[in-house]
Biopython code that builds the backbone (N, CA, C, O; Angstrom):
import numpy as np
from Bio.PDB.StructureBuilder import StructureBuilder

atoms = [
    (1, "UNK", "N", (-4.605, -38.496, 11.583)),
    (1, "UNK", "CA", (-3.187, -37.984, 11.317)),
    (1, "UNK", "C", (-3.141, -36.508, 11.248)),
    (1, "UNK", "O", (-4.011, -35.834, 10.697)),
    (2, "UNK", "N", (-2.096, -36.038, 11.826)),
    (2, "UNK", "CA", (-1.773, -34.639, 11.767)),
    (2, "UNK", "C", (-0.661, -34.389, 10.618)),
    (2, "UNK", "O", (0.289, -35.155, 10.449)),
    (3, "UNK", "N", (-0.910, -33.141, 9.792)),
    (3, "UNK", "CA", (-0.089, -32.842, 8.681)),
    (3, "UNK", "C", (0.008, -31.254, 8.469)),
    (3, "UNK", "O", (-0.990, -30.582, 8.730)),
    (4, "UNK", "N", (0.919, -30.768, 8.106)),
    (4, "UNK", "CA", (1.083, -29.393, 7.589)),
    (4, "UNK", "C", (0.264, -29.304, 6.180)),
    (4, "UNK", "O", (0.233, -30.123, 5.261)),
    (5, "UNK", "N", (-0.192, -28.426, 6.270)),
    (5, "UNK", "CA", (-0.943, -27.944, 4.833)),
    (5, "UNK", "C", (-0.682, -26.569, 4.454)),
    (5, "UNK", "O", (-1.637, -25.793, 4.419)),
    (6, "UNK", "N", (0.699, -26.091, 4.113)),
    (6, "UNK", "CA", (0.938, -24.820, 4.029)),
    (6, "UNK", "C", (0.496, -24.367, 2.576)),
    (6, "UNK", "O", (0.318, -23.173, 2.334)),
    (7, "UNK", "N", (0.316, -25.394, 1.575)),
    (7, "UNK", "CA", (-0.244, -25.156, 0.533)),
    (7, "UNK", "C", (-1.686, -24.490, 0.420)),
    (7, "UNK", "O", (-1.896, -23.481, -0.252)),
    (8, "UNK", "N", (-2.533, -25.081, 1.061)),
    (8, "UNK", "CA", (-3.902, -24.496, 1.363)),
    (8, "UNK", "C", (-3.861, -22.946, 1.605)),
    (8, "UNK", "O", (-4.555, -22.147, 0.975)),
    (9, "UNK", "N", (-2.975, -22.618, 2.581)),
    (9, "UNK", "CA", (-3.067, -21.152, 3.166)),
    (9, "UNK", "C", (-2.435, -20.377, 2.034)),
    (9, "UNK", "O", (-3.035, -19.397, 1.595)),
    (10, "UNK", "N", (-1.241, -20.748, 1.514)),
    (10, "UNK", "CA", (-0.755, -20.126, 0.106)),
    (10, "UNK", "C", (-1.840, -19.773, -0.924)),
    (10, "UNK", "O", (-2.002, -18.691, -1.488)),
    (11, "UNK", "N", (-2.625, -21.021, -1.065)),
    (11, "UNK", "CA", (-3.762, -20.723, -2.137)),
    (11, "UNK", "C", (-4.701, -19.638, -1.836)),
    (11, "UNK", "O", (-4.994, -18.783, -2.671)),
    (12, "UNK", "N", (-5.209, -19.671, -0.553)),
    (12, "UNK", "CA", (-6.164, -18.813, 0.166)),
    (12, "UNK", "C", (-5.691, -17.507, 0.121)),
    (12, "UNK", "O", (-6.536, -16.614, 0.058)),
    (13, "UNK", "N", (-4.289, -17.158, 0.144)),
    (13, "UNK", "CA", (-3.894, -16.042, -0.031)),
    (13, "UNK", "C", (-3.429, -15.426, -1.199)),
    (13, "UNK", "O", (-2.841, -14.347, -1.265)),
    (14, "UNK", "N", (-3.781, -16.313, -2.281)),
    (14, "UNK", "CA", (-3.598, -15.838, -3.818)),
    (14, "UNK", "C", (-1.921, -15.675, -3.983)),
    (14, "UNK", "O", (-1.493, -14.800, -4.736)),
    (15, "UNK", "N", (-1.163, -16.397, -3.379)),
    (15, "UNK", "CA", (0.208, -16.259, -3.344)),
    (15, "UNK", "C", (0.543, -17.267, -4.761)),
    (15, "UNK", "O", (0.279, -18.468, -4.813)),
    (16, "UNK", "N", (1.050, -16.630, -5.639)),
    (16, "UNK", "CA", (1.316, -17.566, -7.122)),
    (16, "UNK", "C", (2.592, -18.006, -7.142)),
    (16, "UNK", "O", (2.878, -18.971, -7.851)),
    (17, "UNK", "N", (3.571, -17.353, -6.352)),
    (17, "UNK", "CA", (5.090, -17.753, -6.486)),
    (17, "UNK", "C", (5.298, -18.200, -5.062)),
    (17, "UNK", "O", (5.847, -17.334, -4.380)),
    (18, "UNK", "N", (5.022, -19.262, -4.461)),
    (18, "UNK", "CA", (5.431, -19.663, -3.093)),
    (18, "UNK", "C", (6.753, -19.683, -2.678)),
    (18, "UNK", "O", (7.192, -19.117, -1.677)),
    (19, "UNK", "N", (7.457, -20.439, -3.581)),
    (19, "UNK", "CA", (8.870, -20.492, -3.156)),
    (19, "UNK", "C", (9.539, -18.994, -3.022)),
    (19, "UNK", "O", (10.144, -18.664, -2.002)),
    (20, "UNK", "N", (9.376, -18.153, -4.110)),
    (20, "UNK", "CA", (9.913, -16.913, -3.927)),
    (20, "UNK", "C", (9.251, -16.177, -2.559)),
    (20, "UNK", "O", (9.914, -15.476, -1.794)),
    (21, "UNK", "N", (8.071, -16.421, -2.430)),
    (21, "UNK", "CA", (7.439, -15.805, -1.299)),
    (21, "UNK", "C", (8.204, -16.057, -0.199)),
    (21, "UNK", "O", (8.919, -15.220, 0.352)),
    (22, "UNK", "N", (8.022, -17.563, 0.240)),
    (22, "UNK", "CA", (8.884, -17.916, 1.314)),
    (22, "UNK", "C", (10.299, -17.554, 1.311)),
    (22, "UNK", "O", (10.808, -17.325, 2.409)),
    (23, "UNK", "N", (10.911, -17.479, 0.421)),
    (23, "UNK", "CA", (12.346, -17.056, 0.323)),
    (23, "UNK", "C", (12.492, -15.666, 0.637)),
    (23, "UNK", "O", (13.636, -15.311, 0.923)),
    (24, "UNK", "N", (11.418, -14.640, 0.650)),
    (24, "UNK", "CA", (11.627, -13.625, 0.828)),
    (24, "UNK", "C", (11.335, -13.398, 2.423)),
    (24, "UNK", "O", (11.607, -12.349, 3.007)),
    (25, "UNK", "N", (10.853, -14.324, 2.919)),
    (25, "UNK", "CA", (10.553, -14.240, 4.153)),
    (25, "UNK", "C", (11.539, -15.121, 5.141)),
    (25, "UNK", "O", (11.257, -15.409, 6.304)),
    (26, "UNK", "N", (12.746, -15.490, 4.453)),
    (26, "UNK", "CA", (13.976, -16.100, 5.396)),
    (26, "UNK", "C", (14.088, -17.552, 5.288)),
    (26, "UNK", "O", (14.875, -18.156, 6.017)),
    (27, "UNK", "N", (13.315, -18.194, 4.380)),
    (27, "UNK", "CA", (13.355, -19.534, 4.128)),
    (27, "UNK", "C", (14.277, -19.834, 3.073)),
    (27, "UNK", "O", (14.248, -19.019, 2.150)),
    (28, "UNK", "N", (15.195, -20.909, 2.943)),
    (28, "UNK", "CA", (16.069, -21.458, 1.719)),
    (28, "UNK", "C", (15.047, -21.776, 0.761)),
    (28, "UNK", "O", (13.877, -21.974, 1.090)),
    (29, "UNK", "N", (15.485, -21.830, -0.461)),
    (29, "UNK", "CA", (14.586, -22.368, -1.661)),
    (29, "UNK", "C", (14.401, -23.810, -1.303)),
    (29, "UNK", "O", (13.225, -24.175, -1.295)),
    (30, "UNK", "N", (15.237, -24.644, -1.027)),
    (30, "UNK", "CA", (14.996, -26.135, -0.859)),
    (30, "UNK", "C", (13.956, -26.257, 0.439)),
    (30, "UNK", "O", (12.955, -26.968, 0.365)),
    (31, "UNK", "N", (14.266, -25.550, 1.545)),
    (31, "UNK", "CA", (13.347, -25.502, 2.506)),
    (31, "UNK", "C", (11.790, -25.186, 2.128)),
    (31, "UNK", "O", (10.771, -25.817, 2.409)),
    (32, "UNK", "N", (11.961, -24.078, 1.447)),
    (32, "UNK", "CA", (10.463, -23.526, 0.772)),
    (32, "UNK", "C", (10.079, -24.617, -0.060)),
    (32, "UNK", "O", (8.876, -24.744, 0.166)),
    (33, "UNK", "N", (10.384, -25.384, -0.805)),
    (33, "UNK", "CA", (10.057, -26.272, -1.694)),
    (33, "UNK", "C", (9.547, -27.549, -0.907)),
    (33, "UNK", "O", (8.565, -28.155, -1.334)),
    (34, "UNK", "N", (10.172, -27.942, 0.182)),
    (34, "UNK", "CA", (9.744, -29.077, 1.062)),
    (34, "UNK", "C", (8.662, -28.768, 1.844)),
    (34, "UNK", "O", (7.774, -29.571, 2.129)),
    (35, "UNK", "N", (8.722, -27.413, 2.265)),
    (35, "UNK", "CA", (7.430, -26.921, 3.011)),
    (35, "UNK", "C", (6.216, -27.036, 2.222)),
    (35, "UNK", "O", (5.232, -27.642, 2.647)),
    (36, "UNK", "N", (6.260, -26.418, 0.978)),
    (36, "UNK", "CA", (5.020, -26.469, 0.261)),
    (36, "UNK", "C", (4.677, -27.762, -0.470)),
    (36, "UNK", "O", (3.520, -27.972, -0.833)),
    (37, "UNK", "N", (5.622, -28.597, -0.683)),
    (37, "UNK", "CA", (5.088, -30.155, -1.202)),
    (37, "UNK", "C", (4.705, -30.808, -0.088)),
    (37, "UNK", "O", (4.264, -31.922, -0.370)),
    (38, "UNK", "N", (4.697, -30.583, 0.976)),
    (38, "UNK", "CA", (4.303, -31.416, 2.472)),
    (38, "UNK", "C", (5.373, -32.350, 2.685)),
    (38, "UNK", "O", (5.202, -33.185, 3.573)),
    (39, "UNK", "N", (6.362, -32.361, 2.082)),
    (39, "UNK", "CA", (7.375, -33.586, 2.321)),
    (39, "UNK", "C", (8.043, -33.248, 3.749)),
    (39, "UNK", "O", (8.746, -34.160, 4.184)),
    (40, "UNK", "N", (7.955, -32.211, 4.472)),
    (40, "UNK", "CA", (8.523, -31.926, 5.573)),
    (40, "UNK", "C", (7.710, -32.515, 6.683)),
    (40, "UNK", "O", (6.507, -32.263, 6.732)),
    (41, "UNK", "N", (8.214, -33.195, 7.474)),
    (41, "UNK", "CA", (7.424, -33.663, 8.547)),
    (41, "UNK", "C", (7.570, -33.009, 10.001)),
    (41, "UNK", "O", (6.809, -33.080, 10.966)),
    (42, "UNK", "N", (8.595, -32.455, 9.872)),
    (42, "UNK", "CA", (9.330, -31.874, 11.116)),
    (42, "UNK", "C", (9.595, -30.220, 10.894)),
    (42, "UNK", "O", (10.470, -29.831, 10.121)),
    (43, "UNK", "N", (8.909, -29.476, 11.509)),
    (43, "UNK", "CA", (9.186, -27.880, 11.381)),
    (43, "UNK", "C", (9.615, -27.509, 12.767)),
    (43, "UNK", "O", (8.918, -27.854, 13.721)),
    (44, "UNK", "N", (10.842, -26.751, 12.958)),
    (44, "UNK", "CA", (11.204, -26.125, 14.058)),
    (44, "UNK", "C", (10.224, -25.216, 14.549)),
    (44, "UNK", "O", (9.264, -24.816, 13.891)),
    (45, "UNK", "N", (10.523, -24.863, 15.862)),
    (45, "UNK", "CA", (9.717, -23.509, 16.258)),
    (45, "UNK", "C", (9.866, -22.422, 15.564)),
    (45, "UNK", "O", (8.942, -21.820, 15.019)),
    (46, "UNK", "N", (11.070, -22.097, 15.543)),
    (46, "UNK", "CA", (11.694, -21.184, 14.698)),
    (46, "UNK", "C", (11.013, -20.884, 13.016)),
    (46, "UNK", "O", (10.695, -19.783, 12.567)),
    (47, "UNK", "N", (10.931, -22.103, 12.371)),
    (47, "UNK", "CA", (10.495, -21.959, 11.170)),
    (47, "UNK", "C", (9.124, -21.982, 11.362)),
    (47, "UNK", "O", (8.553, -21.266, 10.539)),
    (48, "UNK", "N", (8.193, -22.679, 12.340)),
    (48, "UNK", "CA", (6.942, -22.323, 12.464)),
    (48, "UNK", "C", (6.550, -20.970, 12.731)),
    (48, "UNK", "O", (5.546, -20.571, 12.141)),
    (49, "UNK", "N", (7.199, -20.119, 13.573)),
    (49, "UNK", "CA", (7.018, -18.873, 13.886)),
    (49, "UNK", "C", (7.067, -18.030, 12.495)),
    (49, "UNK", "O", (6.199, -17.210, 12.196)),
    (50, "UNK", "N", (8.250, -18.353, 11.646)),
    (50, "UNK", "CA", (8.363, -17.613, 10.556)),
    (50, "UNK", "C", (7.161, -17.667, 9.550)),
    (50, "UNK", "O", (6.624, -16.717, 8.982)),
    (51, "UNK", "N", (6.892, -18.891, 9.472)),
    (51, "UNK", "CA", (5.729, -19.175, 8.592)),
    (51, "UNK", "C", (4.467, -18.266, 9.250)),
    (51, "UNK", "O", (3.838, -17.422, 8.610)),
    (52, "UNK", "N", (4.236, -18.607, 10.624)),
    (52, "UNK", "CA", (3.075, -17.673, 11.152)),
    (52, "UNK", "C", (3.045, -16.196, 10.787)),
    (52, "UNK", "O", (2.011, -15.542, 10.650)),
    (53, "UNK", "N", (4.299, -15.733, 10.644)),
    (53, "UNK", "CA", (4.406, -14.260, 10.511)),
    (53, "UNK", "C", (4.401, -13.962, 8.993)),
    (53, "UNK", "O", (3.839, -12.918, 8.660)),
    (54, "UNK", "N", (4.928, -14.702, 8.066)),
    (54, "UNK", "CA", (4.859, -14.525, 6.917)),
    (54, "UNK", "C", (3.434, -14.560, 6.315)),
    (54, "UNK", "O", (3.075, -13.744, 5.467)),
    (55, "UNK", "N", (2.759, -15.398, 6.723)),
    (55, "UNK", "CA", (1.293, -16.051, 6.268)),
    (55, "UNK", "C", (0.162, -15.325, 7.193)),
    (55, "UNK", "O", (-1.037, -15.485, 6.963)),
    (56, "UNK", "N", (0.646, -14.516, 8.253)),
    (56, "UNK", "CA", (-0.394, -14.025, 8.931)),
    (56, "UNK", "C", (-1.247, -15.008, 9.667)),
    (56, "UNK", "O", (-2.436, -14.695, 9.737)),
    (57, "UNK", "N", (-0.943, -15.965, 10.148)),
    (57, "UNK", "CA", (-1.852, -17.105, 10.642)),
    (57, "UNK", "C", (-1.148, -17.698, 12.178)),
    (57, "UNK", "O", (-0.231, -17.177, 12.813)),
    (58, "UNK", "N", (-1.796, -18.753, 12.453)),
    (58, "UNK", "CA", (-1.554, -19.352, 13.792)),
    (58, "UNK", "C", (-1.149, -20.648, 13.354)),
    (58, "UNK", "O", (-1.536, -21.114, 12.282)),
    (59, "UNK", "N", (-0.382, -21.254, 14.142)),
    (59, "UNK", "CA", (0.209, -23.004, 13.997)),
    (59, "UNK", "C", (-0.893, -23.779, 13.733)),
    (59, "UNK", "O", (-0.767, -24.652, 12.874)),
    (60, "UNK", "N", (-2.175, -23.614, 14.411)),
    (60, "UNK", "CA", (-3.376, -24.349, 14.109)),
    (60, "UNK", "C", (-3.867, -24.067, 12.456)),
    (60, "UNK", "O", (-4.273, -25.017, 11.785)),
    (61, "UNK", "N", (-3.795, -22.815, 11.938)),
    (61, "UNK", "CA", (-3.850, -22.745, 10.717)),
    (61, "UNK", "C", (-3.241, -23.903, 9.753)),
    (61, "UNK", "O", (-3.778, -24.608, 8.898)),
    (62, "UNK", "N", (-2.024, -23.825, 10.188)),
    (62, "UNK", "CA", (-0.809, -24.629, 9.218)),
    (62, "UNK", "C", (-1.204, -25.941, 9.441)),
    (62, "UNK", "O", (-0.838, -26.691, 8.536)),
    (63, "UNK", "N", (-1.879, -26.519, 10.414)),
    (63, "UNK", "CA", (-1.973, -27.949, 10.468)),
    (63, "UNK", "C", (-3.499, -28.402, 9.966)),
    (63, "UNK", "O", (-4.455, -27.630, 10.032)),
    (64, "UNK", "N", (-3.570, -29.489, 9.559)),
    (64, "UNK", "CA", (-4.656, -30.375, 9.281)),
    (64, "UNK", "C", (-4.828, -31.746, 10.011)),
    (64, "UNK", "O", (-3.917, -32.567, 10.116)),
    (65, "UNK", "N", (-6.069, -31.907, 10.497)),
    (65, "UNK", "CA", (-5.938, -33.476, 11.052)),
    (65, "UNK", "C", (-7.133, -34.077, 10.179)),
    (65, "UNK", "O", (-8.159, -33.494, 9.830)),
    (66, "UNK", "N", (-6.757, -35.334, 9.925)),
    (66, "UNK", "CA", (-7.587, -36.387, 9.116)),
    (66, "UNK", "C", (-7.684, -37.588, 10.038)),
    (66, "UNK", "O", (-6.792, -38.417, 10.215)),
    (67, "UNK", "N", (-9.118, -37.570, 10.709)),
    (67, "UNK", "CA", (-9.161, -38.805, 11.714)),
    (67, "UNK", "C", (-8.971, -40.191, 10.882)),
    (67, "UNK", "O", (-9.394, -40.384, 9.742)),
    (68, "UNK", "N", (-8.346, -40.992, 11.579)),
    (68, "UNK", "CA", (-8.249, -42.406, 11.050)),
    (68, "UNK", "C", (-9.504, -43.125, 10.675)),
    (68, "UNK", "O", (-9.601, -43.950, 9.766)),
    (69, "UNK", "N", (-10.483, -42.707, 11.501)),
    (69, "UNK", "CA", (-11.612, -43.544, 11.592)),
    (69, "UNK", "C", (-12.663, -42.799, 12.112)),
    (69, "UNK", "O", (-12.337, -41.763, 12.692)),
    (70, "UNK", "N", (-14.095, -43.130, 12.033)),
    (70, "UNK", "CA", (-15.210, -42.202, 12.492)),
    (70, "UNK", "C", (-15.242, -42.187, 13.859)),
    (70, "UNK", "O", (-15.718, -41.162, 14.348)),
    (71, "UNK", "N", (-14.760, -43.285, 14.831)),
    (71, "UNK", "CA", (-14.881, -43.338, 16.170)),
    (71, "UNK", "C", (-13.923, -42.339, 16.728)),
    (71, "UNK", "O", (-14.204, -41.620, 17.687)),
    (72, "UNK", "N", (-12.609, -42.312, 16.000)),
    (72, "UNK", "CA", (-11.485, -41.416, 16.391)),
    (72, "UNK", "C", (-12.016, -39.926, 16.376)),
    (72, "UNK", "O", (-11.687, -39.098, 17.225)),
    (73, "UNK", "N", (-12.958, -39.648, 15.214)),
    (73, "UNK", "CA", (-13.624, -38.528, 14.907)),
    (73, "UNK", "C", (-14.489, -37.763, 16.202)),
    (73, "UNK", "O", (-14.544, -36.618, 16.649)),
    (74, "UNK", "N", (-15.049, -38.929, 16.490)),
    (74, "UNK", "CA", (-16.312, -38.452, 17.736)),
    (74, "UNK", "C", (-15.627, -38.370, 19.070)),
    (74, "UNK", "O", (-16.145, -37.717, 19.976)),
    (75, "UNK", "N", (-14.442, -39.026, 19.241)),
    (75, "UNK", "CA", (-13.628, -38.983, 20.511)),
    (75, "UNK", "C", (-12.810, -37.825, 20.878)),
    (75, "UNK", "O", (-12.575, -37.458, 22.029)),
    (76, "UNK", "N", (-12.350, -37.218, 19.665)),
    (76, "UNK", "CA", (-11.383, -36.346, 19.623)),
    (76, "UNK", "C", (-11.994, -34.954, 19.334)),
    (76, "UNK", "O", (-11.581, -34.401, 18.315)),
    (77, "UNK", "N", (-12.793, -34.394, 19.979)),
    (77, "UNK", "CA", (-13.292, -33.040, 19.667)),
    (77, "UNK", "C", (-12.312, -31.888, 19.756)),
    (77, "UNK", "O", (-12.574, -30.835, 19.175)),
    (78, "UNK", "N", (-11.247, -32.027, 20.422)),
    (78, "UNK", "CA", (-10.304, -31.132, 20.513)),
    (78, "UNK", "C", (-9.673, -30.837, 19.155)),
    (78, "UNK", "O", (-9.426, -29.704, 18.742)),
    (79, "UNK", "N", (-9.449, -31.936, 18.531)),
    (79, "UNK", "CA", (-8.583, -31.983, 16.990)),
    (79, "UNK", "C", (-9.468, -31.565, 16.013)),
    (79, "UNK", "O", (-9.007, -31.004, 15.019)),
    (80, "UNK", "N", (-10.852, -31.770, 16.139)),
    (80, "UNK", "CA", (-11.650, -31.304, 15.078)),
    (80, "UNK", "C", (-11.542, -29.904, 14.614)),
    (80, "UNK", "O", (-11.863, -29.750, 13.436)),
    (81, "UNK", "N", (-11.161, -28.823, 15.272)),
    (81, "UNK", "CA", (-10.818, -27.630, 14.812)),
    (81, "UNK", "C", (-9.719, -27.667, 13.835)),
    (81, "UNK", "O", (-9.437, -26.628, 13.238)),
    (82, "UNK", "N", (-9.096, -28.706, 13.619)),
    (82, "UNK", "CA", (-7.833, -28.644, 12.746)),
    (82, "UNK", "C", (-8.347, -29.448, 11.497)),
    (82, "UNK", "O", (-7.500, -29.874, 10.712)),
    (83, "UNK", "N", (-9.564, -29.664, 11.284)),
    (83, "UNK", "CA", (-10.004, -30.100, 10.139)),
    (83, "UNK", "C", (-10.435, -29.045, 9.303)),
    (83, "UNK", "O", (-11.514, -28.481, 9.486)),
    (84, "UNK", "N", (-9.622, -28.736, 8.360)),
    (84, "UNK", "CA", (-9.867, -27.487, 7.290)),
    (84, "UNK", "C", (-10.367, -27.951, 5.924)),
    (84, "UNK", "O", (-10.048, -29.004, 5.372)),
    (85, "UNK", "N", (-11.190, -27.025, 5.464)),
    (85, "UNK", "CA", (-11.670, -27.199, 4.019)),
    (85, "UNK", "C", (-10.773, -26.225, 3.154)),
    (85, "UNK", "O", (-10.033, -25.318, 3.534)),
    (86, "UNK", "N", (-11.058, -26.682, 1.865)),
    (86, "UNK", "CA", (-10.495, -25.779, 0.782)),
    (86, "UNK", "C", (-11.160, -24.473, 1.114)),
    (86, "UNK", "O", (-12.211, -24.265, 1.720)),
    (87, "UNK", "N", (-10.281, -23.625, 0.562)),
    (87, "UNK", "CA", (-10.886, -22.213, 0.373)),
    (87, "UNK", "C", (-12.067, -22.376, -0.805)),
    (87, "UNK", "O", (-11.708, -22.899, -1.860)),
    (88, "UNK", "N", (-13.219, -22.023, -0.691)),
    (88, "UNK", "CA", (-14.183, -22.341, -1.522)),
    (88, "UNK", "C", (-14.076, -21.420, -2.820)),
    (88, "UNK", "O", (-14.458, -21.895, -3.889)),
    (89, "UNK", "N", (-13.663, -20.357, -2.780)),
    (89, "UNK", "CA", (-13.473, -19.471, -3.989)),
    (89, "UNK", "C", (-12.214, -18.437, -3.575)),
    (89, "UNK", "O", (-11.882, -17.927, -2.505)),
    (90, "UNK", "N", (-11.674, -18.376, -4.939)),
    (90, "UNK", "CA", (-10.404, -17.501, -4.840)),
    (90, "UNK", "C", (-10.812, -16.120, -5.202)),
    (90, "UNK", "O", (-11.616, -15.998, -6.127)),
    (91, "UNK", "N", (-10.378, -15.094, -4.613)),
    (91, "UNK", "CA", (-10.889, -13.712, -4.917)),
    (91, "UNK", "C", (-10.917, -13.515, -6.291)),
    (91, "UNK", "O", (-11.859, -12.829, -6.686)),
    (92, "UNK", "N", (-9.995, -14.008, -7.284)),
    (92, "UNK", "CA", (-10.254, -13.499, -8.699)),
    (92, "UNK", "C", (-11.278, -14.121, -9.355)),
    (92, "UNK", "O", (-11.841, -13.569, -10.301)),
    (93, "UNK", "N", (-11.643, -15.411, -8.890)),
    (93, "UNK", "CA", (-12.891, -15.741, -9.412)),
    (93, "UNK", "C", (-14.117, -15.094, -9.136)),
    (93, "UNK", "O", (-14.979, -14.970, -10.005)),
    (94, "UNK", "N", (-14.250, -14.675, -7.987)),
    (94, "UNK", "CA", (-15.120, -13.743, -7.408)),
    (94, "UNK", "C", (-15.607, -12.420, -8.111)),
    (94, "UNK", "O", (-16.761, -12.041, -8.313)),
    (95, "UNK", "N", (-14.316, -11.778, -8.451)),
    (95, "UNK", "CA", (-14.271, -10.629, -9.201)),
    (95, "UNK", "C", (-14.669, -10.584, -10.642)),
    (95, "UNK", "O", (-15.077, -9.537, -11.143)),
    (96, "UNK", "N", (-14.548, -11.804, -11.384)),
    (96, "UNK", "CA", (-14.727, -11.884, -12.709)),
    (96, "UNK", "C", (-16.038, -12.060, -13.171)),
    (96, "UNK", "O", (-16.267, -12.187, -14.374)),
    (97, "UNK", "N", (-17.025, -12.081, -12.216)),
    (97, "UNK", "CA", (-18.490, -11.859, -12.568)),
    (97, "UNK", "C", (-19.095, -10.597, -12.151)),
    (97, "UNK", "O", (-20.315, -10.515, -12.297)),
    (98, "UNK", "N", (-18.401, -9.485, -11.605)),
    (98, "UNK", "CA", (-18.856, -8.330, -11.092)),
    (98, "UNK", "C", (-18.860, -7.594, -12.372)),
    (98, "UNK", "O", (-17.879, -7.630, -13.115)),
    (99, "UNK", "N", (-20.012, -6.877, -12.679)),
    (99, "UNK", "CA", (-20.060, -5.742, -13.853)),
    (99, "UNK", "C", (-18.871, -4.742, -13.477)),
    (99, "UNK", "O", (-18.614, -4.443, -12.311)),
    (100, "UNK", "N", (-18.195, -4.273, -14.549)),
    (100, "UNK", "CA", (-17.143, -3.314, -14.504)),
    (100, "UNK", "C", (-17.639, -1.982, -13.753)),
    (100, "UNK", "O", (-16.895, -1.473, -12.915)),
    (101, "UNK", "N", (-18.692, -1.505, -14.001)),
    (101, "UNK", "CA", (-19.333, -0.508, -13.415)),
    (101, "UNK", "C", (-19.594, -0.556, -11.781)),
    (101, "UNK", "O", (-19.872, 0.426, -11.093)),
    (102, "UNK", "N", (-19.444, -1.922, -11.311)),
    (102, "UNK", "CA", (-19.705, -2.208, -9.875)),
    (102, "UNK", "C", (-18.450, -2.530, -9.114)),
    (102, "UNK", "O", (-18.462, -2.631, -7.887)),
    (103, "UNK", "N", (-17.303, -2.701, -9.882)),
    (103, "UNK", "CA", (-16.084, -3.312, -9.072)),
    (103, "UNK", "C", (-15.587, -2.175, -7.978)),
    (103, "UNK", "O", (-14.968, -2.575, -6.992)),
    (104, "UNK", "N", (-15.848, -0.767, -8.139)),
    (104, "UNK", "CA", (-15.237, 0.186, -7.277)),
    (104, "UNK", "C", (-15.969, 0.055, -6.082)),
    (104, "UNK", "O", (-15.374, -0.034, -5.008)),
    (105, "UNK", "N", (-17.352, 0.030, -6.162)),
    (105, "UNK", "CA", (-18.369, -0.463, -4.945)),
    (105, "UNK", "C", (-17.556, -1.904, -4.297)),
    (105, "UNK", "O", (-17.304, -1.897, -3.092)),
    (106, "UNK", "N", (-17.225, -2.924, -5.001)),
    (106, "UNK", "CA", (-16.761, -3.894, -4.232)),
    (106, "UNK", "C", (-15.614, -3.847, -3.892)),
    (106, "UNK", "O", (-15.282, -4.723, -3.093)),
    (107, "UNK", "N", (-14.666, -2.960, -4.278)),
    (107, "UNK", "CA", (-13.493, -2.854, -3.794)),
    (107, "UNK", "C", (-13.705, -2.060, -2.466)),
    (107, "UNK", "O", (-13.025, -2.398, -1.496)),
    (108, "UNK", "N", (-14.510, -1.127, -2.356)),
    (108, "UNK", "CA", (-14.620, -0.374, -1.126)),
    (108, "UNK", "C", (-15.264, -1.249, 0.144)),
    (108, "UNK", "O", (-15.050, -1.002, 1.331)),
    (109, "UNK", "N", (-16.134, -2.371, -0.395)),
    (109, "UNK", "CA", (-16.641, -3.302, 0.542)),
    (109, "UNK", "C", (-15.535, -4.164, 1.204)),
    (109, "UNK", "O", (-15.372, -4.305, 2.416)),
    (110, "UNK", "N", (-14.852, -4.678, 0.275)),
    (110, "UNK", "CA", (-13.732, -5.523, 0.557)),
    (110, "UNK", "C", (-12.622, -4.832, 1.757)),
    (110, "UNK", "O", (-12.139, -5.428, 2.720)),
    (111, "UNK", "N", (-12.402, -3.374, 1.349)),
    (111, "UNK", "CA", (-11.521, -2.696, 2.273)),
    (111, "UNK", "C", (-12.153, -2.476, 3.761)),
    (111, "UNK", "O", (-11.425, -2.410, 4.751)),
    (112, "UNK", "N", (-13.549, -2.370, 3.827)),
    (112, "UNK", "CA", (-14.236, -2.326, 4.959)),
    (112, "UNK", "C", (-14.118, -3.657, 5.741)),
    (112, "UNK", "O", (-13.607, -3.733, 6.859)),
    (113, "UNK", "N", (-14.608, -4.641, 5.088)),
    (113, "UNK", "CA", (-14.168, -6.148, 5.720)),
    (113, "UNK", "C", (-12.833, -6.278, 6.052)),
    (113, "UNK", "O", (-12.609, -6.784, 7.151)),
    (114, "UNK", "N", (-11.818, -5.918, 5.319)),
    (114, "UNK", "CA", (-10.495, -6.079, 5.590)),
    (114, "UNK", "C", (-10.079, -5.360, 6.934)),
    (114, "UNK", "O", (-9.286, -5.904, 7.703)),
    (115, "UNK", "N", (-10.688, -4.001, 7.224)),
    (115, "UNK", "CA", (-10.609, -3.317, 8.232)),
    (115, "UNK", "C", (-10.924, -4.114, 9.622)),
    (115, "UNK", "O", (-10.198, -4.191, 10.613)),
    (116, "UNK", "N", (-12.112, -4.639, 9.427)),
    (116, "UNK", "CA", (-12.506, -5.499, 10.590)),
    (116, "UNK", "C", (-11.988, -6.739, 10.800)),
    (116, "UNK", "O", (-12.198, -7.260, 11.895)),
    (117, "UNK", "N", (-11.315, -7.358, 9.927)),
    (117, "UNK", "CA", (-10.537, -8.566, 10.357)),
    (117, "UNK", "C", (-8.967, -8.496, 10.503)),
    (117, "UNK", "O", (-8.301, -9.457, 10.888)),
    (118, "UNK", "N", (-8.415, -7.214, 10.142)),
    (118, "UNK", "CA", (-7.063, -6.986, 10.394)),
    (118, "UNK", "C", (-6.924, -6.838, 11.740)),
    (118, "UNK", "O", (-7.679, -6.171, 12.448)),
    (119, "UNK", "N", (-5.928, -7.476, 12.120)),
    (119, "UNK", "CA", (-5.192, -7.539, 13.576)),
    (119, "UNK", "C", (-4.464, -6.244, 13.705)),
    (119, "UNK", "O", (-3.807, -6.004, 14.718)),
]
sb = StructureBuilder()
sb.init_structure("model")
sb.init_model(0)
sb.init_chain("A")
sb.init_seg("    ")
for serial, (resi, resn, name, xyz) in enumerate(atoms, 1):
    if name == "N":
        sb.init_residue(resn, " ", resi, " ")
    sb.init_atom(name, np.array(xyz, "f"), 0.0, 1.0, " ", f" {name:<3s}", serial, name[0])
structure = sb.get_structure()
C-alpha cells in the first residue's frame, strides 16, 4: 500500500513547528494539519510540487510503500525504493555527546558534508 509520510521528512529535517512551516510555504493550516497527520489520501500535483520545494525532496521521498505480503515484496522491486526507514538519529542527539571543545570541528565537518550534498 502506498502512503504519504510527510511527518518522517519533517522529523528528519528537524522541523519542530510543522504546521507553521508548511503555512509559510503556501499551505493553509487545515491542509497542513491533514498532510502531517497522514489523513490526506489525495494530493494535487500543485501541492506535491510545493511540498517538494519546501522540504527539498522528491515525490518518491514523500511516499512510503508497505507491501501487503512477502510475495508482493519479491515481485515488485520497482516499489522497493519506496520502503523508507525512520531517520536513525536526529542531529541534536548526535551533538549532545560531542565534547564542547570538539563542537567547532564537528560543525566544520558538517558544513563540508552539506556542500557535497547540496544541489
